N, C-alpha and C positions, 0 to 999 in steps of 0.2 A: 504494500500500500504506500503510495507516494505521499509524503508529508509536505505540506505547503506552509511556509512561514515567510510572509512578505519582508519583514525586517531582515531576517537571516539571508534571504535571497539577495536583497540589495547589498548587504555587507559582503557576501561572496562575489557578487558582480564587481564590486570595488576591488576586492582582493585579487581577482583575476585580471582586472584592468591594469592594476599597478605593476603587474609582472613586466609590462612594457617598459618600465623604467630601466630594466636591465639592458635594453637595446639602445638607450640614448647615450651616444658616445660623447666623451669630453676630450679636451686637448692635453690633459695632464697624463704623463706616462706613469705606469706602475713602477715600483722601485727598482725592478730589474731592467727597465728601459725597453722592454720587448714589445709591449702593446700599451695602448691608452686605456685608462679606466672608464667605466661607465657610471651613470648617475647613481645606480643602486650601490655600487662599490664605494663611491664617494660618500653617500649618506651613511652607510654602515661604519666607515672609517671615522667620520666626524662624530658620530654618536658615541663610539667608544672613547674617542679623544675627549669628548665633553665630560664623560663620567670620570676619566682619570685626571683631567686637568682642571676640574671645576674648583679645586682649592685655590687656584690662582685668579679667579674672577675678582674684579675690582669691587663688585657689589655682591651681596648675598643673592644666590639664584636658586630657583626651584629646578633641580637637575633633571627630573623626569619631564618637566615641561620643556626644558631646553632640548633634551634628547628627542622628544616628540616633534618639536619644531624642526630639528635637523632632519629627521626621517621623512617628514611630509612636505617640506617646502619646495623641493625640486620635482615633485610629482607633476606639477603643471607643465614641465618640459616634455612630458609624453606627447602633448599637443604642440607646445611652443618651440620645442627643440632647445638644445643648450646654446646659450649665447656666450661665445668666448669672451673672457674678461677684457681683452684688448681689441675687440671688434667694435669700433665706434659706430659704424653704419648699422649693424644689427641691433646695437643698443637703443637706437632711436625708436624701434617698434617693439622692443622687449616687453614693456609694461602691458601694452595692448594685447599682445599674443599670450602673455602669461595670465592675464585676467580672464580671457576667454577659456584658457585651459582650466583655470581654477573653477569657473562656473560649471563646466562640463564634468570634470573629474570628481570634485568634491560633491557635485550634484547627484552622483550615483548613490550616495549614502542616504540612510534615513535622516530625516530633517535635523534631529538634534546633533548627530555626528557631523553632518554636513556643516552646520553652523559652527561647531567647535573647531573643526579642522580649517575651515575657511578663515575663521577669526585668528587662529594661530599663524596661518600663512600671512594674513594682513599685518599681524603684529611683527613678524619677522621683517617684512618689507618696510615697515615704518621705522625700525631701528631705534626705538625709544626706550623700551623696558630693559632691565638688567639681563633678562633671558635672551632677548633679541640681540642685544649688543654682544653677549658672549657667544651666541650662535654664529653671528657674523665673524667673530674672531676665529672660530673653528673653521668656518667656510673659507676664510682667506688664508689661514696659516697651513691648512692641510695641503693645498697645492704648492705652496712655497716649500714645504718639507719634501714633497715628492720631486719637485724640480731640482732641489739641492741634491737629493739622492741619485738623480740621473745626470748629474753634472750639467744641469741647465738645459737638458735636451729640448724641451718644448720652447723654452725662451730662445734658444738658438734658432730653431726651426722657424719661429715667427718673427725673429729680429726684434725682440722686445727691448725697449729702452728703459733705463732705470727710472726715468721720470714717469713712465706708464705704471711701473710697479708701485712707486711711491704714491701716485695719485689713486690707484686702485686700493691701496691700503691706508689711505689718509684717516680712516676712522677705525681701523683695526684695533688700535690701543684702547678704544672706549670700553671694550669688554675686559681687557686685561693688559695693562701697561707692561707687566713683567713678561708675559708671553710674546707680546710684540717685540720687545727689546731682544728677547732670546732669538726670535725668528729672524730679526734683521741681522744680528751678528753671526748667527750660525747657519742661516739658509740663504740670505740674500748677499751679504758681504763677500763670502768665499767665492760665489759665482761671479760677482762683480769684479773681484780681484783677479779671477782667472780669465776674464774677458768673455764670459758666457752671456753677459748682459751688455747691451749697447750703451755707450755713454756719449756718442756723437751722432 
């Protein structure tokens, strides 16, 4: 006998749909430099980093809320695609594409969960709460770490300039000054000194 439960059906529809995040490619290489990560790998990595590094947050944060924010905020890219950090042209339409993705993807859920996840996504985008600030710190530092691990492979491929990196990270310290300082001196500066990041 087939059991029907509309709420459960909608939840599983969402769970099936978000499997597509595994197909959304990013420009950051995995630590062995052999292939680039996908959005789901990026989200998993940041979530664990947030758990481990939450002690360095400049303000007290709800770790579970922050982890949830990190796990769900890129789901909109199933529809919108990943916008490379240094692609200025694609950035112009990013918000519109991602809002449409948020409407459709979070809209698959029961109304209460749709509102909760959509609100978390908006909170991340607004970059104002302690959790959003720390989530952005993770979102920005994770690719810096992997770029450093691959000797700046992605930065070299895209001809990234130090000014672009600093502009991209102009608010990274808002979540954790200590983690930003560590990332700059251990991830960015060695690549800069090695000529992997453009200065001219």
